[in-house]
C-alpha positions in Angstrom: 19.4 -171.5 65.5 19.5 -175.2 64.4 18.8 -174.0 60.8 22.0 -172.0 60.9 24.0 -175.1 61.9 22.4 -177.1 58.9 23.2 -174.3 56.4 26.8 -173.6 57.5 28.3 -176.8 56.3 26.7 -176.5 53.0 28.0 -173.0 52.7 31.6 -174.3 53.2 31.2 -177.1 50.8 30.0 -174.6 48.1 32.9 -172.2 48.8 35.5 -175.1 48.4 33.9 -176.2 45.1 33.7 -172.7 43.6 37.3 -171.8 44.6 39.0 -174.2 42.1 41.1 -172.9 39.3 42.5 -174.9 36.6 44.9 -174.1 33.6 46.8 -176.0 30.9 45.9 -178.9 28.6 42.7 -180.5 29.8 43.4 -183.5 27.4 46.1 -185.0 29.4 43.7 -185.6 32.3 41.5 -187.8 30.2 42.8 -191.4 30.0 41.1 -192.0 26.7 43.2 -189.4 24.9 46.5 -190.2 26.3 45.9 -193.9 25.7 45.5 -193.1 22.0 49.3 -192.2 21.8 51.4 -195.2 21.0 55.2 -195.1 21.1 56.8 -196.2 17.8 53.5 -195.4 15.9 51.8 -192.1 16.7 53.0 -189.0 14.8 53.3 -185.4 15.8 50.1 -184.6 13.8 48.1 -187.4 15.7 49.4 -186.2 19.1 48.4 -182.6 18.1 45.0 -183.7 17.1 44.5 -185.5 20.4 46.0 -183.0 22.8 46.4 -179.7 20.9 49.6 -177.7 21.0 52.1 -178.3 23.9 53.1 -175.7 26.4 56.8 -176.2 25.8 58.7 -177.7 22.9 62.4 -178.4 23.3 64.9 -179.8 20.7 67.6 -182.3 21.5 70.4 -184.3 19.9 69.9 -186.6 16.8 66.8 -184.3 15.8 64.6 -185.4 18.8 61.9 -183.1 19.6 60.0 -183.1 23.0 56.6 -181.8 23.7 55.6 -180.9 27.3 52.0 -180.6 28.3 50.8 -179.4 31.8 47.5 -179.3 33.5 47.5 -177.5 36.9 44.4 -177.4 39.3 44.6 -175.4 42.4 41.8 -175.5 45.1 41.3 -174.0 48.6 41.3 -175.9 51.9 39.0 -175.2 54.7 41.7 -173.3 56.5 41.8 -170.7 53.7 38.3 -169.4 55.0 39.6 -168.9 58.6 41.3 -165.4 58.7 43.7 -166.0 61.6 44.5 -169.7 60.7 45.1 -168.8 57.0 48.0 -166.6 57.9 49.8 -169.5 59.8 48.9 -172.7 58.0 49.7 -173.4 54.3 46.5 -172.9 52.3 45.8 -173.7 48.7 46.6 -177.2 47.4 47.8 -177.9 43.9 47.5 -180.9 41.6 49.9 -180.8 38.6 49.8 -183.3 35.8 52.8 -183.4 33.3 52.9 -185.3 30.0 56.2 -185.4 28.0 56.2 -186.9 24.4 59.5 -187.3 22.7 59.6 -187.6 18.8 62.4 -188.8 16.6 63.7 -187.1 13.5 60.8 -188.6 11.5 58.2 -187.3 13.8 57.2 -190.6 15.4 56.7 -190.7 19.2 59.5 -192.6 20.8 58.9 -191.9 24.5 55.9 -191.0 26.6 56.1 -190.1 30.3 53.5 -188.9 32.6 53.6 -187.8 36.2 51.6 -186.1 38.8 52.6 -183.9 41.7 50.1 -182.9 44.4 50.6 -180.7 47.5 51.0 -177.1 48.5 52.2 -174.9 45.6 54.8 -173.2 47.9 56.4 -176.5 48.6 55.8 -178.3 45.2 55.9 -175.7 42.5 55.4 -177.1 39.0 
């Protein structure tokens, strides 16, 4: 019986680790890559080489172009593995990173903004 109590915590740790799901641009989570983008200097081609293609591109006034990158990681909490509690307590947690790069008409980065939102996806949808 004591062996069971030793194995059970390890089992839950393994379940939590294998339940993670991630999607989006992995490059924006690496500080070395995003540090390579300099406002007033980096071009569209350089940003694309560092991070790949953006998830969303929007066009604004004066020829501005904005590239939006996202990385979303969702992972379970311990309550997700308890059937009765899972129905009452908010479950999965989500960590969303967003990077926005704005280029001028010549294709040079003029603005770089990053943010991170963490919490329950039902409360904090990306």
